[in-house]
Every structure is written in C-alpha cells, then in structure tokens.
C-alpha positions as CSV (number, residue, x, y, z in Angstrom):
1,M,3.1,-15.6,22.0
2,S,5.6,-17.9,20.7
3,R,3.1,-20.5,20.0
4,Y,1.3,-18.0,17.9
5,L,4.5,-16.3,15.9
6,L,5.7,-19.8,14.8
7,R,2.1,-20.5,13.6
8,R,2.4,-17.3,11.7
9,L,5.1,-17.8,10.5
10,A,4.6,-21.0,8.8
11,E,1.5,-19.5,7.6
12,S,3.0,-16.8,6.2
13,V,6.0,-19.6,4.2
14,V,3.1,-20.9,2.6
15,T,1.2,-17.6,1.4
16,L,4.2,-16.5,0.0
17,W,5.0,-20.0,-1.6
18,L,1.4,-19.7,-3.2
19,A,1.9,-16.4,-4.4
20,T,4.9,-17.1,-6.2
21,V,3.1,-20.5,-8.1
22,V,0.1,-17.9,-8.8
23,V,1.9,-15.2,-10.7
24,F,4.6,-18.0,-12.5
25,L,1.6,-19.6,-13.8
26,G,-0.5,-16.2,-14.1
27,I,1.9,-14.1,-16.2
28,R,3.5,-17.3,-18.6
29,A,-0.4,-17.5,-19.5
30,L,-0.4,-13.9,-21.0
31,P,-0.9,-14.5,-24.9
32,G,1.9,-13.7,-27.0
33,D,5.8,-14.2,-27.0
34,P,8.3,-13.0,-24.1
35,A,10.9,-13.2,-26.5
36,R,9.7,-12.1,-29.1
37,T,8.5,-8.6,-27.6
38,L,12.0,-8.5,-26.4
39,A,13.3,-9.1,-29.9
40,G,11.0,-6.8,-31.5
41,E,8.2,-7.7,-34.7
42,E,10.6,-7.8,-37.0
43,S,13.2,-9.6,-35.7
44,D,14.6,-12.8,-37.1
45,P,14.0,-16.5,-35.6
46,E,17.9,-17.0,-34.5
47,T,17.7,-13.5,-32.6
48,V,14.5,-15.0,-31.1
49,A,15.9,-18.1,-30.1
50,E,19.1,-17.1,-28.7
51,I,16.9,-14.7,-25.9
52,N,14.6,-17.9,-25.6
53,A,17.9,-19.8,-24.3
54,A,19.2,-17.0,-22.7
55,Y,16.6,-16.3,-20.0
56,G,15.0,-20.1,-20.3
57,F,12.1,-19.3,-21.5
58,D,13.0,-22.6,-23.5
59,Q,13.1,-24.9,-20.9
60,P,9.9,-26.7,-19.7
61,L,7.8,-24.8,-16.7
62,P,8.6,-27.0,-13.7
63,V,12.2,-26.0,-15.0
64,Q,11.2,-22.6,-14.8
65,Y,9.8,-22.5,-11.8
66,L,12.2,-24.5,-9.8
67,R,15.0,-22.1,-10.9
68,Y,12.8,-19.0,-10.2
69,L,12.1,-20.4,-6.8
70,G,15.6,-21.5,-5.6
71,K,17.0,-18.0,-7.0
72,A,14.3,-16.1,-5.0
73,V,14.9,-18.1,-1.7
74,T,18.6,-16.8,-2.1
75,G,17.5,-13.1,-2.4
76,D,18.3,-13.3,-6.4
77,L,15.0,-12.1,-8.3
78,G,16.7,-12.5,-10.9
79,V,17.8,-10.1,-14.3
80,S,15.3,-7.9,-16.3
81,P,15.1,-9.0,-20.0
82,R,14.4,-5.4,-21.0
83,T,17.1,-3.5,-18.9
84,G,19.7,-5.5,-18.1
85,L,19.4,-4.5,-14.4
86,Q,19.3,-6.7,-11.6
87,V,15.5,-6.9,-11.0
88,T,16.1,-6.4,-6.6
89,D,18.1,-3.2,-7.7
90,A,15.6,-1.9,-9.5
91,I,12.8,-2.3,-6.9
92,L,15.1,-0.9,-3.9
93,H,16.4,1.9,-6.2
94,A,12.1,2.7,-6.6
95,L,10.8,1.9,-3.2
96,P,11.7,5.1,-1.2
97,V,9.9,7.2,-3.8
98,T,6.7,4.9,-3.1
99,L,7.5,4.5,0.2
100,E,7.5,8.0,0.9
101,L,4.2,8.6,-0.9
102,A,2.6,6.1,1.1
103,V,3.9,7.3,4.4
104,L,3.4,10.7,3.4
105,A,0.0,9.7,2.2
106,M,-1.0,7.5,5.8
107,L,-0.3,10.4,7.8
108,I,-2.1,12.7,6.0
109,A,-5.4,9.9,6.2
110,V,-4.9,9.1,9.6
111,L,-4.7,12.5,10.8
112,I,-8.1,13.8,8.7
113,G,-10.1,10.2,9.3
114,L,-9.6,10.7,13.0
115,V,-10.0,14.0,13.6
116,A,-13.4,14.0,11.4
117,G,-14.5,10.3,12.4
118,T,-14.4,11.6,16.2
119,I,-16.0,15.0,15.7
120,A,-19.1,12.8,13.9
121,A,-19.2,10.9,16.3
122,V,-19.3,12.8,19.0
123,R,-20.8,15.7,17.4
124,R,-23.5,13.3,15.2
125,R,-26.3,15.7,15.0
126,G,-24.5,18.6,14.5
127,P,-23.1,20.6,11.2
128,L,-19.9,19.3,11.9
129,A,-21.1,15.6,11.7
130,W,-23.2,16.6,8.0
131,A,-20.0,18.6,6.6
132,S,-17.4,15.2,8.0
133,N,-19.9,12.7,6.3
134,S,-19.9,14.8,3.3
135,V,-16.4,15.1,2.7
136,A,-16.2,11.4,3.3
137,L,-18.4,10.7,0.8
138,M,-17.5,13.0,-1.9
139,G,-13.4,11.8,-0.9
140,L,-14.6,7.8,-1.7
141,S,-16.6,8.9,-4.9
142,V,-13.4,11.1,-6.8
143,P,-11.5,8.7,-8.3
144,N,-7.6,9.5,-8.3
145,F,-6.6,10.2,-11.5
146,W,-9.7,12.9,-11.9
147,F,-8.5,14.1,-8.4
148,G,-5.0,14.9,-9.5
149,Q,-5.5,16.0,-12.7
150,M,-7.7,19.1,-11.1
151,G,-4.8,19.0,-8.8
152,V,-2.5,20.1,-11.5
153,L,-4.3,22.3,-12.7
154,L,-5.0,24.5,-9.8
155,F,-2.4,24.3,-7.7
156,A,0.6,23.8,-9.9
157,I,-0.6,26.0,-13.5
158,V,-3.3,28.5,-12.2
159,L,-2.0,29.6,-8.8
160,G,2.2,28.0,-9.5
161,W,2.1,26.8,-5.8
162,L,3.6,23.4,-6.0
163,P,5.3,21.9,-9.1
164,A,3.1,19.6,-11.3
165,S,5.3,16.9,-11.7
166,G,8.9,15.2,-10.9
167,F,10.9,14.0,-8.0
168,V,13.8,15.2,-5.7
169,P,15.5,12.9,-3.0
170,F,14.9,13.8,0.7
171,F,18.5,14.4,1.5
172,E,19.1,16.3,-1.7
173,D,16.9,18.9,-1.5
174,P,14.1,18.4,1.7
175,V,12.1,21.5,0.8
176,E,12.1,20.5,-3.0
177,N,11.5,17.0,-2.4
178,L,7.9,17.6,0.1
179,S,6.8,20.7,-2.6
180,H,6.9,17.8,-5.1
181,M,5.5,15.4,-2.9
182,I,2.7,16.9,-0.9
183,M,0.0,16.9,-3.8
184,P,0.8,13.0,-4.7
185,A,0.3,12.5,-1.5
186,I,-2.9,14.4,-0.6
187,V,-4.4,12.8,-4.0
188,L,-3.7,8.9,-3.0
189,G,-4.4,9.7,1.2
190,T,-8.0,11.4,0.0
191,G,-10.1,8.0,-0.3
192,L,-8.1,6.6,2.9
193,A,-9.3,9.4,4.8
194,A,-12.8,8.8,3.8
195,L,-12.6,5.1,4.6
196,I,-11.0,6.0,8.1
197,M,-13.4,8.5,8.4
198,R,-16.3,6.1,8.5
199,Q,-14.7,3.3,10.2
200,T,-13.4,5.3,13.3
201,R,-17.3,7.7,13.1
202,S,-19.2,3.6,13.5
203,A,-16.5,2.8,16.3
204,M,-17.0,5.7,18.4
205,L,-20.4,5.5,18.2
206,D,-20.2,2.1,19.4
207,A,-17.6,2.6,22.0
208,L,-19.9,5.6,23.8
209,T,-22.3,4.0,24.1
210,A,-20.4,0.9,26.4
211,D,-20.6,0.4,30.1
212,Y,-17.4,1.3,30.4
213,V,-17.2,4.9,28.8
214,R,-20.3,5.5,31.5
215,T,-18.3,4.4,34.0
216,A,-16.1,6.8,33.3
217,R,-18.6,9.5,32.7
218,A,-19.7,8.5,36.2
219,K,-16.1,8.9,38.0
220,G,-16.6,12.3,36.9
221,L,-13.9,12.4,34.5
222,P,-13.1,15.1,32.0
223,G,-15.1,14.9,28.4
224,H,-12.4,15.3,26.6
225,H,-10.0,12.3,28.7
226,V,-13.2,9.9,28.4
227,I,-13.5,10.6,24.5
228,I,-9.8,10.6,23.5
229,G,-8.6,7.8,26.5
230,H,-11.4,5.2,26.5
231,A,-13.6,5.5,23.5
232,L,-10.8,6.5,21.2
233,R,-7.6,4.2,22.0
234,N,-10.7,1.2,21.7
235,S,-11.7,2.5,18.4
236,L,-8.2,2.3,17.0
237,I,-8.6,-1.0,16.6
238,V,-10.7,-1.0,13.7
239,V,-8.3,1.8,12.1
240,T,-5.0,-0.1,12.9
241,T,-6.6,-3.1,10.7
242,I,-7.4,-0.6,8.4
243,V,-4.0,1.2,8.3
244,G,-2.4,-1.7,8.7
245,L,-3.9,-3.3,5.3
246,E,-4.2,0.2,3.1
247,L,0.0,0.6,3.7
248,G,0.5,-2.4,2.0
249,V,-2.4,-1.3,-1.0
250,L,-0.8,2.2,-0.9
251,I,3.1,1.1,-1.4
252,S,1.7,-1.3,-4.6
253,G,-1.1,0.0,-6.0
254,A,-0.1,4.1,-6.6
255,V,0.4,3.0,-10.3
256,V,-2.6,5.9,-11.2
257,T,-1.0,8.6,-9.0
258,E,2.7,8.0,-9.7
259,S,1.5,7.8,-13.6
260,I,0.2,11.5,-13.0
261,F,3.0,13.3,-11.5
262,V,5.9,10.9,-13.2
263,L,6.9,9.8,-9.9
264,P,9.8,6.9,-10.5
265,G,8.5,5.0,-7.8
266,F,7.0,1.5,-7.3
267,G,3.8,1.7,-9.4
268,R,5.6,3.2,-12.4
269,L,8.1,0.3,-12.5
270,T,5.2,-2.4,-12.2
271,L,3.7,-0.6,-15.1
272,D,6.2,-0.4,-17.5
273,A,7.4,-4.1,-16.7
274,V,3.7,-5.5,-17.3
275,F,3.7,-3.5,-20.4
276,T,6.8,-5.0,-21.6
277,R,6.4,-8.4,-20.4
278,D,9.2,-8.1,-18.2
279,Y,8.7,-12.0,-16.7
280,A,11.5,-10.8,-13.8
281,M,10.0,-7.9,-13.0
282,I,6.9,-8.9,-12.2
283,Q,7.4,-11.7,-10.6
284,G,9.7,-9.4,-8.2
285,V,7.7,-7.3,-7.7
286,V,4.6,-9.9,-6.7
287,L,6.7,-11.8,-4.4
288,F,7.8,-8.3,-2.6
289,T,4.4,-7.1,-2.2
290,A,2.9,-10.0,-0.9
291,T,5.9,-10.1,1.7
292,A,5.0,-6.6,2.7
293,Y,1.1,-7.4,3.2
294,I,2.1,-10.9,5.1
295,V,4.4,-9.0,7.3
296,L,2.2,-5.9,8.1
297,N,-0.9,-8.3,8.6
298,L,1.9,-9.7,11.4
299,V,2.2,-6.5,13.0
300,V,-1.0,-5.2,13.3
301,D,-2.0,-8.4,14.8
302,L,0.8,-8.1,17.2
303,L,-0.8,-4.3,17.6
304,Y,-4.1,-5.5,18.2
305,S,-2.4,-6.4,22.5
306,V,-0.5,-3.2,23.1
307,I,-3.8,-1.4,21.8
308,D,-6.7,-3.1,23.9
309,P,-5.2,-4.9,27.0
310,R,-8.2,-7.2,26.8
311,I,-6.9,-9.1,24.1
312,R,-4.3,-11.9,23.9
313,V,-2.4,-12.2,21.0
314,G,-3.3,-16.7,20.1
315,G,-5.9,-16.9,22.0
316,G,-5.5,-16.5,25.5
317,V,-7.7,-16.0,28.0
318,P,-7.3,-12.4,29.8
C-alpha cells in the first residue's frame, strides 16, 4: 500500500509539472500582445513597455517559466494584471460557489442515476426500464445551455418559483442560497445523471448474471438484499470511477451553467481570464484544476478496495 501511494504521488508530481509546461507554452502561443491588451489599443509604447517590465513579459520564456514555477511551488500563483489581486485569493473566493454547485449537481446525478439504472436493469423489459432509457437518452442529448434557458423561462419567469440568477452565500441565508442553486444544479447534473444511469444499468446487468448473485438467491436471501447488497455494491466500481472523474469536470467545466445563472464561480473566473488574456489567472486555474483531477483519481483508486474487498490496491493478490 505504501509503495503504491509513493508511486502515485511521484506520478502526480510529474503530471503536474507537465501541466504547467503545457499551459505556460500554450497561453503564450496565443496571438496578440498581453501587455497591449492590458494597456488598451490606444496606449502609447511607453505604457506597454512599463507593463511588460512590471509583469516580466519582456523576459525570455525560460526565465518567465522558472520564475512562475518557483513561486507556484510555494503557493504563490502570482498577481492578476487585470484586477491587481492575488490569483490564489481570487480562486479561493470563487471556488466555494462552484464547489457547492458541483456537489449539489453530483448528489442529484448520483441519486437519479443509481435509482434509474437499477430499475432499468432489474425491470429491463418493463415500462419503467423503457422510461428510464428514454429519459437518459434525452439527458445526454439536450445541451446545458438550452436546458438552463428553458428552466429560467419556466420556473423563474412563467411560474416565479425560483430566482433567475444571482448568488447568496449559504451561511448568510441557507434558504435563499438553495433557491438560487437548485436550478443550476439540476441543469448541470442532468447530463451526468444520464451517464451514471447508463453505466449503472450496464454494470447491474452483468452483476445480476454473476455466480455470486445466483448463489445468494439460491441461499434464499430476500430479493432487495441480493440487488442492493450484492449486485449494486459490486456495480459501484464503475459508478465510483465516473463520479471521481466527473466531479473534476463539474468543478472546472461549469462555465456555461454559471454564465446562464450569473454565478460568481470558478467557470466565470476562467472565462473572464481567457477573454482578457490574464496569464497569471489562467495558469493558476489550470494548475488548480490539474491538482483536483490528480487528487480525485487517487481517492477513487483507494476507494476501489473499500467497495470491493476482492480488489487490492497496488496489484496484490486477494
């Protein structure tokens, strides 16, 4: 176990380093001059030169990268030229909004996906299975931006049940917070719920025909115990992988949903940084996202042995 963790940590460090190299070079390959973007198109050459010197844009690329990497190792992701704020502070300010949205969306997706996938597998020739498959196909086909706009039109404008946009911190007013977050969470979690449902159904169909399920039924165990305690538990390996990977996607990829509902989260921060060519902010966002993916992948791998005792982390023989 310890050898496995050390190997994974070493792989994580290398992956993070490669991510910093790729994003550093990729951003600077974009057309245009970041100093002129910050100064404005009508700015004089002296102002552009001062900005280049202040933020190190006039230094050779290896020097810029080593300076960025050295600060990043100590937790200093630099200062945003656009806002003048520390990148770390901006990320930590926007992260709770996106993290809450991602967790709510994941809870909705897991609840709907597991229930619908299990029903579709157990009653695979019944009307419930047909309905579950139809809803899953619709969830995978409908884009978030259209679903979000229709949700605003129906629940905010026509019915007036939920606010159309905005954000209220949870500790300031929990009820208002949830009223603002529930619709974006449903919009963001719908596609993931469809994916979890399809994967759960496939894994459950394989599990229900396995020898250990037939043995459990032959021993006279109740049907719900066989389905939940044996088939569903062993099917959670696939679901856990999806949840671990997609949580990182939800955190880093909620740009469209946050834009529709005007949420001051991670996605909006990333979008604004890209449009304004904010090198420091983009680099910080990418580094944080890569770290989140790596940590989540490691947690998922460790959870395998908890869900299924037959699996031994590190490749050991059961």
